[in-house]
Structure formats: structure tokens, C-alpha cells
N, C-alpha and C positions, 0 to 999 in steps of 0.2 A: 409559778405555771398559772395562766391565764383559766379561768373556768371556762369550759369551752360546750358542753352541757349535761344534761341531767336524764339520766335514765329511772323512769320510775315502774317498782315493780306494780303490781295491780290489786290482785285480790287482796287486801287487807290495806293496803296503801292508799289509792284510789278510793276505793269504793271499801265497806263491810261484808262481805257476800257468803262469809260463814254460815249463818244461819239459812240459806237460801240453796247454799253447796250442800251443808247439812241433811236439809228436808228431800233435796234430789236425788243423794244417793240411797236415802231410807227409802224413798219411791223406788229406785230401783230394785235394791233388797226386795223389796216387797213383793213388785212384781218377780223376783226370778224365785223366792222363798227361800230367802239365805238371812241367815243373824248378821247386824250387824250392832256393833254396841257403840256409844258415844265417844267412849275410851279412843277404839281405834280411827273411827274416823278422823280425831283432831287429831293423832297421830300422822295419819296420812294428809294431811289438808297441806295443801298448796305441789303435794309432787303429782308427774304427769299419769295419767291413767294408763300409760304402758305400764307403770309400776304397780299402781295401786290397787289394779285389777286382779295379777296374778298372787301378788301379796295376801290381796284379801279371799284368792283361792277360789275367786271366781270366774277366769281364764287360764290355761296355760302361759307358762313364759314361751313367749314366740308365736303363739296360736294370734296371730295381725290378723286376721279376719274375725275373731271372734272378741279381740279387743275392741278393735274399731268401730263392733255394731252397738258393744255395750258401751263404750265411751260417748256413741253418737246419741245411743238412746240417755245415756244420764246427762248430756252437754243440751240435747232437746228439753226436759225438765225442767233443767234449771232456767233455762232462758225462758220456757213458761209460767214460773213461780215470778220472773222479772218483770217481764210484761204485761200480766196480771195485777202485780201491788207495785209497781212501781222501785227507784230507788235512787240514794242522794248519795252524794260524794263524801268523802269525809271531812270532819273538820277540817278548813284550813287549805283543804287541796284547791277550791277555784282563786285564793289570792293569793296563793304561791305561782301557780300557773300563771295569773293575769301580770304577777313581777317580772315573772321571766321573760312574755311575749314582749314587754315593754323595754326591758334591757336587752333583746335581741338574742336573748340565749334557749336554743332551739331543745325540745323534751321530745322523748320517744319512750316508747314503753316497751319492756324487756320481760315477756312475763310464760310462765308453763301454760297460763291458761290458753282453749283454742281460739283460733281468731274470730269466730262467729261471736263468741260470749263478749268479748272484748269491744267488736263493733254493734254488739246491742246495748251494752252499758250506756257506752260512748252518743247513740244515738240518744237512750232514754234522759241522760244526764246535762247533752247538748255540749259536753267540754269535746270533742271532735275536732273543734278547730286548736286546739292549744298543742295536740301533737303534733309534731312532724311525720312521725311515720310507726309502726310497729313491730316486734318481734316478738312473734307469737311462736304455741309448741310446733307450729306446723313449720316453723324456719329452720328448726335446729332436730339433732339427732341427739344429743348429752341433755339432758334435764339436769339444773341446779342439784350440787354444788359446781357443776362442770359451769364455768362462765362465756360458753358460746353464745348464750341467748343475750348476755348483755355484749358482748363483741360485736356480734351480727345488728344490735342494736346502734351502736356507736358510729357502725361502718355505714348505714344507712343516712345518718344525718353526717358522716364525713369528719369524726370529729377521734382525735388522737384519747385510745381508752386512760391514757393518764391524766388527762384534761376533764374526766367524767368523774361526777357525784352519781352514783346508786342510791336509790332510797329503798328501804328494804323493810320487810318487819318478821322475816322467819334464818333463822340459822345458816339452812341451806345459800338463802339469796345474799348474804353478808359473804359467806365463803366465797361464791360463785364471784362478787366483786373483787375481793383480794386477789382473787387467782386471776381475775383481770386486768389486773396491776390500779384498779379504779379507787379513788373514794368510798368510802359509804355510811352512807345516815339512817343507824334501825328507829324503827318507832315502834315503840310497844303496843298496837293496837291486837295482836293475837299472844307475843308472849310476853313475861315480864321484864324488865330491863334485866333481871340477875339472871335469866336463862339467855340475853342475849349477850353481856359484856362477854363473855369468855372467847367470840369469836372475834374480839378488838375492831369494832367498827369505829371511825372516827369521832364517831358523834350517836349517844342516844336520847332520842327526844320521848317526850307521851305523843306528842302531836304537831300537825304538819302547820300549825299555828305559829311555833316556833322558829319555823322557818322561814327566811328572805332570800334574795339575792345577795346581798351582804355577809349573812350567815354561811351563806354558800362558801362565796369568795373567801372568807375567811380561814375553809378548811387548809388554805395553803398556804 
């Protein structure tokens, strides 16, 4: 089966946003007078705000208004950090995107990140021209490991999920790719290989510098 499209998770795959997200969560905690540990932040990284805020006890489950309010504030703090300090793509991202574009293989982003954050980063990094579309948190009702976001991304590209490769850095994302019937590559930017291997990705790499179009086609 030929490679039809590549779907990129965003945080931890295209950029390393861990520090900026952490600082924005701790800034929100300070504004709210709440406690937040590094361990708790790390355990929730990559999840949707709708899951994180009730888990932290900062909003009640189902309190959509407060979750939206706090989530919007946290994301605003995050974008302010990026705009003030800038951000660069992770190693290998630009080269892979250029190779995919040269071979006519469309790409989309499938992420739990809100769309304004993705658009902010794409503008700051100059990567917008490489991505044909975005499926972000606003496009789905169910977060990973549900495959909805990747299925939406594939649909936006008109691609058969079985012909798509997902590039992910988190266990829930690999599960989502598998649930959607897609190939997956795990990159060890956020979690070590031994933590990702039990999810059975098709390949595990330490950097996107190890990947090109030929590598992706060989997954079949």
C-alpha cells in the first residue's frame, strides 16, 4: 500500500514546547493560588485542558464555562512566552517536511493543542507552507487515545487512514494511531524508548533526522 499522507502530532514532534507549557501552567497556578508539582505537570502533558483542569481540581468535571475560561488563560500565557522568546522546530523537522513536499506527499497536524497555539508556532517558525491542514482540539470531542483527531486529519487530506503514517511522542498518541488503523513512528523527545515500546509503534526513533520518505514508504 503506498504512502498517502503523514500526520504529525505537534508538541514534542514538531516543536519542544514542554518548558513553555510548564511555565504557563505554573503561571496559571500562581494566579489561582494553587499548588502544582513538576510530577503532576509531566503526567498530564499532551492531554486536553478539558481533562487536565478537573484532574487538578481547578474546575469541576462538566463545568464547561470555567474550563474554557481557565484553558483560554493558560493558552494565552503560553503564546505570550513563545512570542517573547521565540521557538525553533525540532531537529530533522524541516528536512523531513521538505522531502515530503518534494515527493508530493501531503502533511497535516493532528493534535490536542488548541488551533491558535498551532497557528502561532507555525507563524513563528515559518512552517505553515509545509502543512496542508490542521486537526486541533477544537475539531474533536474525544481526545487521544481515541483516534478521532487523526481520522479527522486524514479526512481533511482525503487520505485512506490505512495509507497514513502518524508521528508521535506519547503513548496515547501511538494508541490513537493504532486505533485508527494507521502506521506509527514514535520519537523519543518526551518519553524514553522503553516507555513507548509497549505501545507497539511500527518504529521508534530518537529524532526526525532518522526519517525520510524512503524510510516511511518502507513501513509497508
